[in-house]
C-alpha positions as a Markdown table, in Angstrom:
| # | Residue | x | y | z |
|---|---|---|---|---|
| 1 | Met | 0.0 | 0.0 | 0.0 |
| 2 | Val | 1.3 | 3.5 | -0.9 |
| 3 | Lys | 2.0 | 5.6 | 2.1 |
| 4 | Gln | 0.2 | 8.9 | 2.5 |
| 5 | Thr | 2.7 | 11.8 | 2.5 |
| 6 | Ser | 0.6 | 14.7 | 3.5 |
| 7 | Tyr | -1.5 | 15.3 | 6.6 |
| 8 | Ser | -3.4 | 18.4 | 7.8 |
| 9 | Tyr | -4.9 | 19.1 | 11.2 |
| 10 | Ser | -6.7 | 22.0 | 12.9 |
| 11 | Leu | -5.3 | 22.1 | 16.4 |
| 12 | Thr | -6.8 | 23.6 | 19.5 |
| 13 | Ser | -4.7 | 26.0 | 21.6 |
| 14 | Glu | -3.8 | 23.2 | 24.0 |
| 15 | Gln | -2.7 | 20.9 | 21.1 |
| 16 | Gln | -0.6 | 23.6 | 19.6 |
| 17 | Ser | 1.2 | 24.1 | 22.9 |
| 18 | Leu | 1.8 | 20.4 | 23.2 |
| 19 | Leu | 3.2 | 20.2 | 19.7 |
| 20 | Met | 5.5 | 23.2 | 20.2 |
| 21 | Asp | 6.8 | 21.8 | 23.5 |
| 22 | Leu | 7.6 | 18.5 | 21.8 |
| 23 | Ile | 9.4 | 20.2 | 18.9 |
| 24 | Arg | 11.4 | 22.4 | 21.2 |
| 25 | Gly | 12.6 | 19.4 | 23.1 |
| 26 | Gly | 13.4 | 17.3 | 20.1 |
| 27 | Asn | 16.1 | 17.1 | 17.4 |
| 28 | Tyr | 14.4 | 19.2 | 14.7 |
| 29 | Arg | 15.9 | 21.7 | 12.2 |
| 30 | Pro | 14.2 | 25.1 | 12.1 |
| 31 | Ala | 12.7 | 26.1 | 8.7 |
| 32 | Asn | 11.7 | 29.5 | 7.4 |
| 33 | Val | 8.0 | 29.2 | 6.4 |
| 34 | Pro | 5.7 | 32.3 | 6.2 |
| 35 | His | 2.7 | 32.7 | 8.5 |
| 36 | Thr | 3.8 | 29.9 | 10.9 |
| 37 | Lys | 4.2 | 29.9 | 14.7 |
| 38 | Met | 6.8 | 27.1 | 14.2 |
| 39 | Ala | 8.2 | 25.3 | 11.2 |
| 40 | Val | 10.8 | 22.5 | 11.4 |
| 41 | Lys | 12.2 | 19.7 | 9.3 |
| 42 | Thr | 13.4 | 16.2 | 9.9 |
| 43 | Pro | 15.3 | 14.1 | 7.4 |
| 44 | Asp | 12.0 | 12.7 | 6.2 |
| 45 | Cys | 9.3 | 15.3 | 6.7 |
| 46 | Gly | 8.4 | 18.9 | 7.4 |
| 47 | Ile | 6.1 | 20.1 | 10.2 |
| 48 | Asn | 4.5 | 23.5 | 9.8 |
| 49 | Leu | 2.3 | 25.0 | 12.5 |
| 50 | Tyr | 0.5 | 28.0 | 11.1 |
| 51 | Thr | -0.8 | 31.0 | 13.0 |
| 52 | Ser | -4.3 | 29.9 | 12.1 |
| 53 | Gly | -3.8 | 26.7 | 14.2 |
| 54 | Lys | -3.5 | 24.5 | 11.1 |
| 55 | Cys | -0.7 | 22.0 | 11.2 |
| 56 | Leu | 0.6 | 20.6 | 7.9 |
| 57 | Ile | 2.9 | 17.5 | 7.9 |
| 58 | Gln | 4.4 | 16.6 | 4.6 |
| 59 | Gly | 7.1 | 14.2 | 3.3 |
| 60 | Lys | 7.9 | 10.5 | 3.0 |
| 61 | Gly | 8.1 | 10.2 | 6.8 |
| 62 | Ala | 4.8 | 12.0 | 7.5 |
| 63 | Glu | 2.9 | 8.8 | 8.3 |
| 64 | Glu | 5.4 | 7.7 | 10.9 |
| 65 | Phe | 5.4 | 11.2 | 12.5 |
| 66 | Val | 1.6 | 11.1 | 12.7 |
| 67 | Met | 1.4 | 7.6 | 14.0 |
| 68 | Tyr | 4.2 | 7.8 | 16.7 |
| 69 | Val | 4.2 | 11.5 | 17.6 |
| 70 | Met | 1.1 | 13.4 | 16.5 |
| 71 | Glu | -1.6 | 10.9 | 17.5 |
| 72 | Pro | -0.3 | 9.7 | 20.9 |
| 73 | Leu | 1.2 | 12.9 | 22.1 |
| 74 | Val | -0.7 | 15.8 | 20.6 |
| 75 | Leu | -4.1 | 14.6 | 19.3 |
| 76 | Gln | -4.2 | 11.9 | 21.9 |
| 77 | Gln | -6.3 | 9.7 | 19.8 |
| 78 | Ala | -5.4 | 6.9 | 17.3 |
| 79 | Thr | -7.2 | 6.7 | 14.0 |
| 80 | Leu | -4.4 | 6.2 | 11.4 |
| 81 | Gly | -4.6 | 2.6 | 10.2 |
| 82 | Tyr | -7.7 | 2.0 | 12.2 |
| 83 | Glu | -10.3 | 3.8 | 10.1 |
| 84 | Asp | -12.1 | 0.6 | 9.4 |
| 85 | Ile | -12.7 | 0.2 | 13.1 |
| 86 | Val | -13.3 | 3.8 | 14.0 |
| 87 | Lys | -15.6 | 4.6 | 11.0 |
| 88 | Pro | -16.8 | 1.2 | 9.6 |
| 89 | Glu | -19.7 | 3.0 | 7.8 |
| 90 | Glu | -17.3 | 4.7 | 5.6 |
| 91 | Tyr | -16.6 | 1.4 | 3.9 |
| 92 | Glu | -20.2 | 0.8 | 3.0 |
| 93 | Asp | -21.6 | 1.8 | -0.4 |
| 94 | His | -22.8 | 5.4 | -0.3 |
| 95 | Met | -22.5 | 8.7 | -2.1 |
| 96 | Gly | -21.3 | 12.1 | -0.8 |
| 97 | Ile | -22.6 | 15.4 | -2.0 |
| 98 | Asp | -20.8 | 18.8 | -1.7 |
| 99 | Glu | -20.5 | 22.1 | -3.5 |
| 100 | Ser | -18.0 | 24.8 | -4.3 |
| 101 | Gly | -18.4 | 28.5 | -5.3 |
| 102 | Lys | -21.3 | 29.3 | -3.0 |
| 103 | Gly | -19.4 | 32.2 | -1.3 |
| 104 | Asp | -17.5 | 33.4 | -4.4 |
| 105 | Phe | -18.7 | 36.5 | -6.2 |
| 106 | Phe | -17.4 | 35.4 | -9.6 |
| 107 | Gly | -17.9 | 32.1 | -11.3 |
| 108 | Pro | -20.3 | 29.1 | -11.1 |
| 109 | Leu | -21.9 | 27.2 | -8.3 |
| 110 | Val | -20.8 | 23.6 | -8.7 |
| 111 | Val | -22.5 | 20.7 | -6.8 |
| 112 | Val | -21.0 | 17.2 | -7.1 |
| 113 | Gly | -22.1 | 13.7 | -6.0 |
| 114 | Ala | -19.3 | 11.1 | -5.6 |
| 115 | Phe | -19.8 | 7.4 | -5.0 |
| 116 | Ser | -17.6 | 5.3 | -2.7 |
| 117 | Asp | -17.3 | 1.7 | -1.7 |
| 118 | Ser | -14.7 | -0.3 | 0.4 |
| 119 | Glu | -12.3 | -0.6 | -2.5 |
| 120 | Met | -12.4 | 3.1 | -3.4 |
| 121 | Val | -12.0 | 4.2 | 0.2 |
| 122 | Gln | -8.6 | 2.6 | 0.2 |
| 123 | Glu | -7.6 | 4.2 | -3.1 |
| 124 | Met | -8.9 | 7.6 | -2.0 |
| 125 | Arg | -6.9 | 7.4 | 1.2 |
| 126 | Gln | -3.7 | 6.6 | -0.7 |
| 127 | Met | -4.4 | 9.7 | -2.8 |
| 128 | Gly | -4.6 | 11.8 | 0.3 |
| 129 | Val | -8.3 | 12.8 | -0.4 |
| 130 | Arg | -9.6 | 15.3 | 2.2 |
| 131 | Asp | -12.0 | 18.2 | 2.5 |
| 132 | Ser | -11.1 | 20.7 | -0.3 |
| 133 | Lys | -11.0 | 23.5 | 2.3 |
| 134 | Asn | -7.9 | 21.8 | 3.7 |
| 135 | Ile | -6.2 | 22.0 | 0.3 |
| 136 | Thr | -4.6 | 25.4 | 0.2 |
| 137 | Ser | -3.0 | 25.0 | -3.3 |
| 138 | Asp | -5.2 | 25.5 | -6.3 |
| 139 | Lys | -2.8 | 23.4 | -8.3 |
| 140 | Lys | -3.2 | 20.5 | -5.9 |
| 141 | Ala | -7.0 | 20.8 | -5.9 |
| 142 | Leu | -7.0 | 20.7 | -9.8 |
| 143 | Glu | -4.7 | 17.7 | -9.9 |
| 144 | Met | -6.6 | 15.8 | -7.2 |
| 145 | Gly | -10.0 | 16.6 | -8.7 |
| 146 | His | -8.8 | 15.3 | -12.1 |
| 147 | Asp | -7.4 | 12.1 | -10.6 |
| 148 | Leu | -10.6 | 11.5 | -8.6 |
| 149 | Arg | -12.7 | 11.9 | -11.8 |
| 150 | Lys | -10.4 | 9.4 | -13.5 |
| 151 | Leu | -10.7 | 6.9 | -10.6 |
| 152 | Leu | -14.5 | 7.3 | -10.3 |
| 153 | Gly | -15.2 | 7.0 | -14.0 |
| 154 | Lys | -19.0 | 7.3 | -14.4 |
| 155 | Arg | -19.6 | 7.1 | -10.6 |
| 156 | Phe | -19.8 | 10.8 | -10.0 |
| 157 | Ala | -22.3 | 13.5 | -11.1 |
| 158 | Val | -21.9 | 17.2 | -11.6 |
| 159 | Val | -24.5 | 20.0 | -11.5 |
| 160 | Lys | -22.7 | 23.2 | -12.7 |
| 161 | Ile | -24.7 | 26.4 | -12.5 |
| 162 | Gly | -23.0 | 29.1 | -14.4 |
| 163 | Pro | -23.6 | 32.8 | -13.4 |
| 164 | Gln | -26.3 | 33.5 | -16.0 |
| 165 | Thr | -28.3 | 30.4 | -15.0 |
| 166 | Tyr | -27.5 | 31.1 | -11.3 |
| 167 | Asn | -29.0 | 34.6 | -11.5 |
| 168 | Arg | -32.1 | 33.4 | -13.3 |
| 169 | Leu | -32.6 | 30.7 | -10.7 |
| 170 | Tyr | -32.0 | 33.0 | -7.8 |
| 171 | Ala | -34.5 | 35.6 | -9.1 |
| 172 | Lys | -37.0 | 32.7 | -9.1 |
| 173 | Met | -36.1 | 30.9 | -5.9 |
| 174 | Arg | -34.8 | 33.9 | -3.9 |
| 175 | Asn | -32.8 | 31.7 | -1.5 |
| 176 | Val | -29.4 | 30.0 | -1.8 |
| 177 | Asn | -30.4 | 27.1 | 0.3 |
| 178 | Thr | -33.4 | 26.4 | -1.9 |
| 179 | Met | -31.1 | 26.4 | -4.9 |
| 180 | Leu | -28.6 | 24.2 | -3.2 |
| 181 | Ala | -31.4 | 21.7 | -2.2 |
| 182 | Trp | -32.5 | 21.6 | -5.9 |
| 183 | Ala | -28.9 | 21.1 | -7.1 |
| 184 | His | -28.1 | 18.4 | -4.4 |
| 185 | Ala | -31.3 | 16.5 | -5.5 |
| 186 | Arg | -30.3 | 16.7 | -9.2 |
| 187 | Ala | -26.8 | 15.4 | -8.3 |
| 188 | Ile | -28.3 | 12.5 | -6.4 |
| 189 | Glu | -30.7 | 11.6 | -9.2 |
| 190 | Asn | -28.0 | 11.8 | -11.9 |
| 191 | Leu | -25.6 | 9.7 | -9.9 |
| 192 | Leu | -28.2 | 7.0 | -9.3 |
| 193 | Asp | -28.2 | 6.4 | -13.1 |
| 194 | Ala | -24.7 | 5.0 | -12.7 |
| 195 | Val | -25.1 | 3.4 | -9.2 |
| 196 | Pro | -28.8 | 2.6 | -9.0 |
| 197 | Asp | -28.5 | 0.4 | -5.9 |
| 198 | Cys | -26.6 | 3.0 | -3.8 |
| 199 | Pro | -28.5 | 3.1 | -0.5 |
| 200 | Lys | -27.3 | 6.3 | 1.1 |
| 201 | Ala | -26.4 | 9.9 | 0.3 |
| 202 | Ile | -24.5 | 12.1 | 2.8 |
| 203 | Ser | -24.1 | 15.9 | 2.7 |
| 204 | Asp | -23.4 | 18.8 | 4.9 |
| 205 | Gln | -26.2 | 20.4 | 6.9 |
| 206 | Phe | -26.8 | 23.6 | 4.9 |
| 207 | Gly | -30.6 | 23.9 | 5.4 |
| 208 | Ser | -33.8 | 21.9 | 5.9 |
| 209 | Lys | -33.5 | 18.3 | 4.9 |
| 210 | Ser | -37.1 | 18.4 | 3.7 |
| 211 | Gln | -36.1 | 20.8 | 1.0 |
| 212 | Val | -33.8 | 18.2 | -0.6 |
| 213 | Val | -36.4 | 15.5 | -0.1 |
| 214 | Lys | -39.1 | 17.5 | -1.8 |
| 215 | Ser | -36.7 | 18.1 | -4.8 |
| 216 | Leu | -36.0 | 14.4 | -5.3 |
| 217 | Met | -37.8 | 12.5 | -7.9 |
| 218 | Lys | -38.9 | 8.9 | -8.0 |
| 219 | Lys | -35.5 | 7.2 | -7.9 |
| 220 | Gly | -34.0 | 9.6 | -5.3 |
| 221 | Arg | -36.9 | 9.2 | -2.9 |
| 222 | Lys | -35.8 | 5.6 | -2.2 |
| 223 | Ile | -32.4 | 6.6 | -0.9 |
| 224 | Glu | -31.5 | 7.4 | 2.7 |
| 225 | Leu | -30.6 | 11.0 | 2.9 |
| 226 | Val | -28.2 | 12.0 | 5.8 |
| 227 | Gln | -27.4 | 15.6 | 6.5 |
| 228 | Arg | -24.8 | 16.3 | 9.3 |
| 229 | Pro | -22.4 | 19.0 | 10.4 |
| 230 | Lys | -18.8 | 18.5 | 9.2 |
| 231 | Ala | -19.9 | 15.9 | 6.6 |
| 232 | Glu | -16.6 | 16.4 | 4.8 |
| 233 | Ser | -15.0 | 14.0 | 7.3 |
| 234 | Asp | -16.7 | 11.3 | 5.3 |
| 235 | Ile | -14.3 | 10.4 | 2.4 |
| 236 | Ala | -17.1 | 10.3 | -0.3 |
| 237 | Val | -18.2 | 13.9 | 0.7 |
| 238 | Ala | -14.5 | 14.9 | 0.8 |
| 239 | Ala | -14.1 | 13.5 | -2.8 |
| 240 | Ala | -17.2 | 15.4 | -3.9 |
| 241 | Ser | -15.8 | 18.6 | -2.4 |
| 242 | Val | -12.5 | 18.2 | -4.2 |
| 243 | Ile | -14.1 | 17.6 | -7.6 |
| 244 | Ala | -16.5 | 20.5 | -7.0 |
| 245 | Arg | -13.5 | 22.8 | -6.2 |
| 246 | Glu | -11.6 | 21.6 | -9.2 |
| 247 | Leu | -14.5 | 22.3 | -11.6 |
| 248 | Phe | -15.2 | 25.7 | -9.9 |
| 249 | Leu | -11.6 | 26.7 | -10.4 |
| 250 | Arg | -11.7 | 25.6 | -14.1 |
| 251 | Gly | -14.9 | 27.6 | -14.5 |
| 252 | Leu | -13.3 | 30.7 | -13.0 |
| 253 | Tyr | -10.3 | 30.2 | -15.3 |
| 254 | Asp | -12.5 | 29.9 | -18.4 |
| 255 | Leu | -14.3 | 33.1 | -17.3 |
| 256 | Gly | -11.0 | 35.0 | -17.0 |
| 257 | Lys | -9.9 | 33.7 | -20.4 |
| 258 | Lys | -13.0 | 35.0 | -22.0 |
| 259 | Tyr | -12.6 | 38.5 | -20.6 |
| 260 | Asn | -8.7 | 38.5 | -20.6 |
| 261 | Leu | -8.6 | 38.9 | -16.8 |
| 262 | Glu | -7.2 | 36.9 | -13.9 |
| 263 | Ile | -10.3 | 36.6 | -11.9 |
| 264 | Pro | -9.8 | 36.2 | -8.1 |
| 265 | Lys | -11.8 | 33.9 | -5.8 |
| 266 | Gly | -13.9 | 35.0 | -2.8 |
| 267 | Ala | -15.7 | 38.3 | -2.3 |
| 268 | Ser | -13.0 | 40.6 | -1.0 |
| 269 | Ala | -12.3 | 44.2 | -1.9 |
| 270 | Gly | -9.9 | 43.0 | -4.6 |
| 271 | Val | -12.8 | 41.0 | -6.1 |
| 272 | Arg | -15.0 | 44.1 | -6.1 |
| 273 | Asp | -12.2 | 46.1 | -7.8 |
| 274 | Met | -11.9 | 43.5 | -10.5 |
| 275 | Ala | -15.7 | 43.6 | -11.1 |
| 276 | Val | -15.5 | 47.4 | -11.3 |
| 277 | Glu | -12.8 | 47.1 | -13.9 |
| 278 | Leu | -14.9 | 44.6 | -15.9 |
| 279 | Val | -18.1 | 46.8 | -15.8 |
| 280 | Lys | -16.1 | 49.8 | -17.0 |
| 281 | Lys | -14.8 | 47.7 | -19.9 |
| 282 | Glu | -18.0 | 45.7 | -20.8 |
| 283 | Gly | -20.9 | 47.6 | -19.3 |
| 284 | Pro | -23.1 | 46.6 | -16.3 |
| 285 | Glu | -24.9 | 43.8 | -18.1 |
| 286 | Val | -21.6 | 41.8 | -17.9 |
| 287 | Leu | -22.4 | 41.2 | -14.3 |
| 288 | Leu | -25.3 | 38.9 | -15.2 |
| 289 | Gln | -22.8 | 36.7 | -17.2 |
| 290 | Thr | -20.0 | 36.6 | -14.6 |
| 291 | Val | -21.1 | 37.1 | -11.0 |
| 292 | Lys | -23.8 | 36.2 | -8.5 |
| 293 | Cys | -25.8 | 39.3 | -8.6 |
| 294 | His | -27.7 | 38.9 | -5.4 |
| 295 | Phe | -24.4 | 39.5 | -3.4 |
| 296 | Lys | -24.4 | 43.0 | -1.9 |
| 297 | Thr | -21.0 | 43.4 | -3.6 |
| 298 | Thr | -23.0 | 44.1 | -6.7 |
| 299 | Asp | -24.4 | 47.3 | -5.3 |
| 300 | Ala | -20.9 | 48.5 | -4.4 |
| 301 | Val | -19.7 | 47.7 | -8.0 |
| 302 | Leu | -22.7 | 49.5 | -9.5 |
| 303 | Ser | -22.3 | 52.5 | -7.3 |
| 304 | Ala | -18.6 | 52.8 | -8.2 |
| 305 | Thr | -19.4 | 52.7 | -11.9 |
| 306 | Lys | -22.4 | 55.1 | -11.6 |
| 307 | His | -24.9 | 52.4 | -12.4 |
| 308 | Ala | -28.0 | 51.0 | -10.6 |
| 309 | Arg | -29.6 | 47.6 | -10.4 |
| 310 | Ser | -32.2 | 48.8 | -12.8 |
| 311 | Asp | -29.5 | 48.5 | -15.5 |
| 312 | Leu | -29.4 | 44.7 | -14.9 |
| 313 | Gly | -33.0 | 43.9 | -15.7 |
| 314 | Ala | -35.3 | 41.7 | -13.7 |
| 315 | Glu | -32.8 | 38.9 | -13.0 |
| 316 | Gly | -30.4 | 41.3 | -11.3 |
| 317 | Gln | -32.9 | 43.0 | -9.0 |
| 318 | Val | -33.0 | 40.4 | -6.1 |
| 319 | Val | -30.6 | 41.1 | -3.2 |
| 320 | Ser | -29.6 | 38.8 | -0.4 |
| 321 | Lys | -31.5 | 39.5 | 2.8 |
| 322 | Thr | -30.2 | 39.1 | 6.3 |
| 323 | Lys | -32.6 | 37.1 | 8.4 |
| 324 | Thr | -32.6 | 37.1 | 12.2 |
| 325 | Trp | -33.1 | 33.7 | 13.9 |
| 326 | Thr | -34.4 | 34.7 | 17.3 |
| 327 | Arg | -34.1 | 31.2 | 18.8 |
| 328 | Lys | -30.3 | 30.9 | 18.1 |
| 329 | Lys | -29.8 | 34.7 | 18.4 |
| 330 | Lys | -27.6 | 35.0 | 15.3 |
| 331 | Thr | -27.9 | 36.3 | 11.8 |
| 332 | Ala | -27.5 | 34.4 | 8.5 |
| 333 | Arg | -27.6 | 35.5 | 5.0 |
| 334 | Asp | -29.8 | 33.8 | 2.5 |
């Protein structure tokens, strides 16, 4: 079996302190890595503890470091090599559903369903498959997504909603979770064409489970639908998240190529500035073809270019609303 050479962990403050104490007392060579609290090298691996609390362990000796140092002395739990005991359900036939692009102003929303069984779990682990949010390199996400699609063959399904279609659907549905429920249901239905006997679908808990159930058609209503927090810990969901990220990045690249721009991810001030530049060049209607117009960033872009939402037509009029959930005393955007 091929050894895994990269591991990523989000450490608590206590775990970070334990790791730093161990490193200070050991025979490790310091390394200069930006944005780290501590970075060291051994002859076989590098250990980087970032200011965010993320710990990245990479190299041919990463597995040994995790097994003999990280798990017993820092994490204080053993899972490496025992996944079949700790999470036996992961070896059962099931599909994972996840999405990418939901929080990005530019580009598509991509929802993917990926099938997994006991044989593929082993292969995915050897590939180092993990939640795409823990893959900080776009190049790595692109490569892993491509390799996963090759591994899965026909056993994955993609629902890619480009900006123009996204804006039309949002104008009709007026809620991101409603759109996600519809897209998750379509991914499940489409994947069932390739794996009709798949008994279970797992996804993150983004809204009411009943929304997805209502959107399922005859085939999909026979499947057990499981929504749970941190669903990306399931390897099929993680695989879906990686493929979705890969295809989102490719969609963003294609968009940039069309308009001769290097379009950034996210919804930062830099993203807004890029949209302002694009509107000045192409006119306000270009937003309907490139961005998710319900984002409030759209209003900032239109204001900066002396335009208004009326210039976008009916499909650009709907704005995200902030709802107040009194029971949990917090706010959430549609």
